[in-house]
LOVONU-24852 format. One record per residue (C-alpha): x, y, z; residue in one letter; chain. Coordinates in steps of 0.001 Angstrom, whole numbers. Layout:
BEGIN
<r <X Y Z> a A>
...
***
This chain:
BEGIN
<r <28745 -41479 -95767> m A>
<r <29309 -43184 -92768> v A>
<r <31909 -41688 -90408> n A>
<r <34540 -44117 -89385> d A>
<r <35039 -44052 -85537> p A>
<r <38914 -44961 -86247> t A>
<r <39346 -41988 -88566> s A>
<r <41644 -39665 -87080> d A>
<r <39261 -36730 -87714> e A>
<r <38608 -35670 -84117> e A>
<r <35092 -35245 -82926> l A>
<r <34212 -32061 -81473> p A>
<r <34867 -31518 -77761> r A>
<r <32617 -29115 -75632> p A>
<r <33745 -26395 -74773> s A>
<r <34994 -25531 -71190> q A>
<r <31760 -23955 -70010> p A>
<r <29681 -26376 -71258> e A>
<r <31636 -29254 -69134> i A>
<r <31331 -26975 -66111> a A>
<r <27426 -26988 -66823> a A>
<r <27566 -30858 -67314> d A>
<r <29496 -31666 -64489> g A>
<r <28690 -31695 -60714> p A>
<r <27350 -28250 -59259> e A>
<r <30193 -26881 -57252> a A>
<r <29452 -25561 -53624> a A>
<r <28238 -22172 -52931> p A>
<r <30236 -20172 -51011> e A>
<r <28484 -19263 -47443> p A>
<r <27103 -15593 -47898> e A>
<r <28310 -13232 -45294> s A>
<r <25200 -11043 -43417> d A>
<r <26147 -7778 -45728> a A>
<r <26036 -9952 -48800> s A>
<r <22558 -10970 -48007> i A>
<r <21504 -7696 -46862> l A>
<r <22586 -5696 -49972> e A>
<r <20733 -8537 -52155> r A>
<r <17765 -7674 -50389> f A>
<r <17732 -4230 -50671> e A>
<r <18473 -4584 -54144> a A>
<r <15387 -7032 -54194> l A>
<r <13420 -4664 -53001> k A>
<r <14634 -2254 -55494> q A>
<r <13497 -4124 -58002> t A>
<r <9927 -5012 -56231> l A>
<r <9545 -1080 -55299> g A>
<r <7655 173 -58272> e A>
<r <4919 -3174 -58044> e A>
<r <4969 -2464 -53737> l A>
<r <4972 827 -53791> g A>
<r <7811 1201 -51399> t A>
<r <10636 1461 -52969> s A>
<r <13607 2630 -50908> q A>
<r <16347 3044 -53252> t A>
<r <19332 5198 -52223> q A>
<r <21840 6842 -54160> p A>
<r <24385 4845 -53037> h A>
<r <23231 1547 -53243> q A>
<r <24241 -840 -56050> p A>
<r <21995 -1522 -58884> q A>
<r <20392 -5203 -59175> p A>
<r <22918 -7726 -60982> s A>
<r <21523 -9786 -63743> a A>
<r <21373 -12780 -61575> g A>
<r <19043 -11127 -58457> a A>
<r <16444 -13079 -59734> d A>
<r <17871 -16061 -58942> r A>
<r <19763 -15653 -55732> p A>
<r <22972 -18174 -54632> r A>
<r <20470 -20384 -51796> d A>
<r <18282 -21053 -54704> g A>
<r <14925 -19102 -53504> s A>
<r <13093 -18051 -56574> t A>
<r <12456 -14261 -57149> l A>
<r <8530 -14986 -56288> d A>
<r <9564 -16444 -53011> e A>
<r <11701 -13245 -52304> l A>
<r <9361 -11271 -53209> q A>
<r <6394 -12887 -50789> d A>
<r <9420 -12506 -47743> r A>
<r <9759 -9146 -48380> v A>
<r <5842 -8471 -48363> r A>
<r <5308 -10466 -45189> r A>
<r <8078 -7978 -44036> v A>
<r <6418 -5038 -45022> k A>
<r <3242 -6138 -43567> q A>
<r <5325 -6610 -40302> q A>
<r <6295 -3220 -40149> e A>
<r <3293 -1756 -40915> r A>
<r <1573 -4001 -37636> a A>
<r <4447 -3048 -35688> a A>
<r <4131 514 -36862> g A>
<r <7956 1483 -37055> t A>
<r <10547 -312 -39954> p A>
<r <11965 -3698 -38575> l A>
<r <15636 -3141 -39542> e A>
<r <17586 -6383 -39784> p A>
<r <20320 -6576 -36825> v A>
<r <23048 -8984 -38187> a A>
<r <23849 -11290 -35068> p A>
<r <27312 -11398 -33753> t A>
<r <28793 -15056 -33690> s A>
<r <31667 -16645 -32761> s A>
<r <33470 -19211 -34773> e A>
<r <32157 -22555 -34640> g A>
<r <28530 -21500 -33875> e A>
<r <26738 -22047 -37038> g A>
<r <26405 -19590 -40259> p A>
<r <24999 -17016 -39732> p A>
<r <21592 -15972 -39234> l A>
<r <19027 -15556 -42358> t A>
<r <17231 -12498 -42668> y A>
<r <13782 -14299 -42116> e A>
<r <15476 -15845 -38592> e A>
<r <16366 -12531 -37867> l A>
<r <13211 -10934 -37823> e A>
<r <11526 -14240 -35956> a A>
<r <14325 -13350 -33427> q A>
<r <13216 -9759 -32958> k A>
<r <9290 -10545 -33116> q A>
<r <10018 -13167 -30402> a A>
<r <11841 -10709 -28089> e A>
<r <8918 -8101 -28837> a A>
<r <6290 -10582 -27912> v A>
<r <8063 -11449 -24716> r A>
<r <8555 -8094 -24188> a A>
<r <4835 -7293 -24574> r A>
<r <3964 -10703 -22281> r A>
<r <6248 -8961 -19697> e A>
<r <4612 -5032 -19221> a A>
<r <952 -7051 -19240> k A>
<r <2443 -9492 -16429> k A>
<r <3771 -6093 -14689> e A>
<r <731 -4421 -15126> n A>
<r <-1408 -7245 -13949> r A>
<r <707 -7406 -10531> r A>
<r <242 -3304 -10352> q A>
<r <-3666 -3944 -10763> r A>
<r <-3792 -6792 -8605> r A>
<r <-1528 -4686 -5541> k A>
<r <-4269 -1746 -5630> n A>
<r <-6561 -3855 -5597> r A>
<r <-5096 -5679 -2474> s A>
<r <-4787 -2764 -598> f A>
<r <-8355 -1331 -1269> w A>
<r <-9886 -4977 -753> a A>
<r <-7761 -5149 2600> e A>
<r <-8121 -1556 3954> l A>
<r <-11866 -2292 5049> p A>
<r <-10389 -5210 7179> i A>
<r <-7725 -3314 8665> l A>
<r <-10078 -542 9798> v A>
<r <-12187 -3180 11461> l A>
<r <-9306 -4999 12981> v A>
<r <-8126 -884 14307> a A>
<r <-11763 -739 15732> l A>
<r <-12147 -4118 17747> v A>
<r <-8641 -3594 19186> v A>
<r <-9621 -419 20063> a A>
<r <-12721 -1565 21610> v A>
<r <-10828 -4324 23432> i A>
<r <-8188 -1970 24780> i A>
<r <-11288 619 25681> k A>
<r <-13458 -2046 27594> t A>
<r <-10940 -4087 29500> f A>
<r <-7378 -1964 29658> f A>
<r <-7133 1766 29129> f A>
<r <-9469 4472 27834> q A>
<r <-8671 8059 27792> a A>
<r <-11742 10862 28907> f A>
<r <-12052 14182 28152> y A>
<r <-12875 17118 30818> i A>
<r <-15875 19518 29774> p A>
<r <-16016 21077 33077> s A>
<r <-14194 22737 35540> g A>
<r <-14871 20820 38184> s A>
<r <-11529 19565 39311> m A>
<r <-9243 22837 38781> i A>
<r <-6900 23218 39417> p A>
<r <-5456 19540 39234> t A>
<r <-7351 19427 35662> l A>
<r <-8735 22296 33179> e A>
<r <-11518 22277 30735> i A>
<r <-10767 20409 27246> n A>
<r <-7829 18610 29215> d A>
<r <-7611 14635 28164> r A>
<r <-6819 11777 30716> v A>
<r <-6273 8270 30475> l A>
<r <-7806 6326 32625> v A>
<r <-6446 2443 33936> n A>
<r <-9401 113 34167> k A>
<r <-7335 -2813 35765> l A>
<r <-6222 -613 38485> s A>
<r <-8761 -2118 41184> y A>
<r <-8785 -5342 39830> r A>
<r <-6186 -6593 41930> f A>
<r <-5752 -3742 44384> g A>
<r <-7559 -1249 46684> a A>
<r <-9177 2411 46377> v A>
<r <-6401 4735 48200> e A>
<r <-7630 8161 49528> r A>
<r <-6287 10952 46806> g A>
<r <-7073 8943 43887> d A>
<r <-8766 10327 41168> i A>
<r <-11455 8321 39797> l A>
<r <-13816 8014 36795> v A>
<r <-17095 6334 37843> f A>
<r <-20664 6480 36671> d A>
<r <-23041 9272 37577> s A>
<r <-25781 7995 39635> p A>
<r <-27486 11145 38344> e A>
<r <-27127 10166 34724> a A>
<r <-30323 10453 32233> i A>
<r <-29520 8092 29208> d A>
<r <-30698 10440 26339> v A>
<r <-32124 7988 23451> e A>
<r <-30147 9389 20049> r A>
<r <-30561 7549 16392> s A>
<r <-27840 4904 15598> f A>
<r <-25822 7282 13304> p A>
<r <-25120 9403 16721> a A>
<r <-24477 6761 19138> r A>
<r <-21939 5425 16779> v A>
<r <-20118 8850 16534> f A>
<r <-20400 9564 19898> r A>
<r <-19014 5577 20856> s A>
<r <-15773 6814 18362> i A>
<r <-15548 10137 20029> g A>
<r <-15483 8574 23839> e A>
<r <-13054 5747 22671> a A>
<r <-10530 8412 21369> t A>
<r <-10991 10489 24037> g A>
<r <-12653 13258 21857> l A>
<r <-15661 13525 23881> t A>
<r <-16654 12423 27281> s A>
<r <-19510 10204 28084> p A>
<r <-22460 11810 29448> e A>
<r <-22854 9239 31946> t A>
<r <-19422 8937 33900> v A>
<r <-17799 11784 36520> l A>
<r <-14369 12655 37415> i A>
<r <-13458 13496 41066> k A>
<r <-11176 12668 44190> r A>
<r <-11592 9911 46564> v A>
<r <-11838 11898 50221> v A>
<r <-13462 8905 52161> g A>
<r <-12895 5566 52187> l A>
<r <-15240 2469 53618> p A>
<r <-15726 3108 57189> g A>
<r <-14760 6733 57381> d A>
<r <-16722 9626 58485> t A>
<r <-16473 12632 56233> v A>
<r <-17900 16064 57792> a A>
<r <-16929 19560 56515> i A>
<r <-16488 22090 59326> v A>
<r <-15237 25876 59608> d A>
<r <-14592 25317 55727> g A>
<r <-12099 22402 55949> r A>
<r <-12833 18623 55210> v A>
<r <-12479 16563 58259> h A>
<r <-12172 12375 58276> v A>
<r <-12548 10583 61179> n A>
<r <-12837 13643 63207> g A>
<r <-9548 14705 62094> e A>
<r <-8396 17729 59186> p A>
<r <-6986 16256 56383> i A>
<r <-4243 18144 54640> a A>
<r <-5646 18839 50979> e A>
<r <-2455 20767 49087> p A>
<r <-4202 20359 45582> y A>
<r <-7155 22947 46568> l A>
<r <-7475 26263 44894> p A>
<r <-5824 29228 47234> e A>
<r <-8680 30788 48980> g A>
<r <-10959 28330 48402> v A>
<r <-14207 28173 50948> t A>
<r <-16626 25007 51770> m A>
<r <-19780 25365 53529> r A>
<r <-20025 22997 56515> d A>
<r <-21308 19580 55447> f A>
<r <-22848 16823 58624> e A>
<r <-20935 14219 59053> e A>
<r <-21998 10938 56878> v A>
<r <-20157 7173 57727> t A>
<r <-19066 5763 54096> i A>
<r <-20600 2444 53561> p A>
<r <-18995 -1099 52663> a A>
<r <-17601 -1322 49504> d A>
<r <-18260 2603 48844> h A>
<r <-16104 6036 48313> v A>
<r <-16968 9673 49065> f A>
<r <-16056 11616 45913> m A>
<r <-15177 15245 46101> m A>
<r <-13965 17836 43301> g A>
<r <-10866 19626 43706> d A>
<r <-12772 23029 42944> n A>
<r <-15331 22445 45732> r A>
<r <-17731 25473 45053> n A>
<r <-18198 24142 41517> q A>
<r <-18768 20558 41514> s A>
<r <-21583 18198 42289> r A>
<r <-20221 15398 44123> d A>
<r <-21142 12835 47024> s A>
<r <-22092 15807 49278> r A>
<r <-25254 15960 46925> f A>
<r <-25575 12353 45945> f A>
<r <-24152 10321 48197> g A>
<r <-21035 8015 48141> a A>
<r <-20629 5976 45347> i A>
<r <-20432 1718 45127> p A>
<r <-17159 9 44118> r A>
<r <-18579 -1423 41084> d A>
<r <-19637 1905 39416> d A>
<r <-16160 2673 39551> i A>
<r <-14820 2777 35976> v A>
<r <-10989 3212 36574> g A>
<r <-8410 5346 38038> r A>
<r <-6646 8608 36135> a A>
<r <-2975 8335 36088> f A>
<r <-1678 10594 33341> v A>
<r <-3061 14222 31366> t A>
<r <-2609 13257 28105> v A>
<r <-3389 16573 26632> w A>
<r <-2464 19391 25538> p A>
<r <720 17981 23959> p A>
<r <3770 18540 25341> g A>
<r <1564 18653 28972> a A>
<r <1843 15048 29969> w A>
<r <1359 15206 33886> t A>
<r <918 12001 35971> g A>
<r <-1686 12527 38540> l A>
***
């Protein structure tokens, strides 16, 4: 029998759930961060037996029947892959990577997903490691730079010291008592090498000059280097120089009569001599041009022009003008 479409008998109507299922799918409400984390923990509990890393807490909710089909459309397999990747990241980092929900103000878009949070944390960790490596490289370069520049600094200091010693000033060590009481043994004096380039020598000046009796002793190269450093710093005195006081100038006559020095026939005042000093007589001599007559203050313990004659001006190293050692005893000469 064929049903009459005009019959009063009503056709069966679909139930309300079926209409809802056949109709357009309602848009899901945005999930909150807490809901995402809750669903993730539920999935971790469900997959814990398979992964061996179950972290079920007594107070955490049990997974619902719809947990295998999350609201964002991901399948259970996809979420399982996410959990596996998170576990791999945790093992690589050595510490669990806990998701941190970002604080977002209204109008900045939906909350970040767990994967986005993890990617953000990983990017920050990479940046931190990169900055730490850069800082380590900068520190290593700084240390290498210091040790690389140290020889240059030492070389520059030596060059400057040599220039100053050669043309301007030099410290000299007093090894003997020929100038007592003006200069004691182990004193150090500073000598001005420019004094007589533009000025004249005066009677009473204390000069350093090349000894006419000096013997050049052959030494090994290391010994010469250490000797030169000692002479430059005043720790040792050059063996080829002497320090004495000017008594006679070019053209003067010098003699010692009755224990006193006579210049041009007249006795001269010498307040720098030790008390009670006596001298043997010395026959009168005339000082040649561009020469000076030198004598030590400790006359009986000094080998000077009385023995080797007047000193050429070209042999003068410079004028001693101050005592710089011992400390606290600086004295002008």
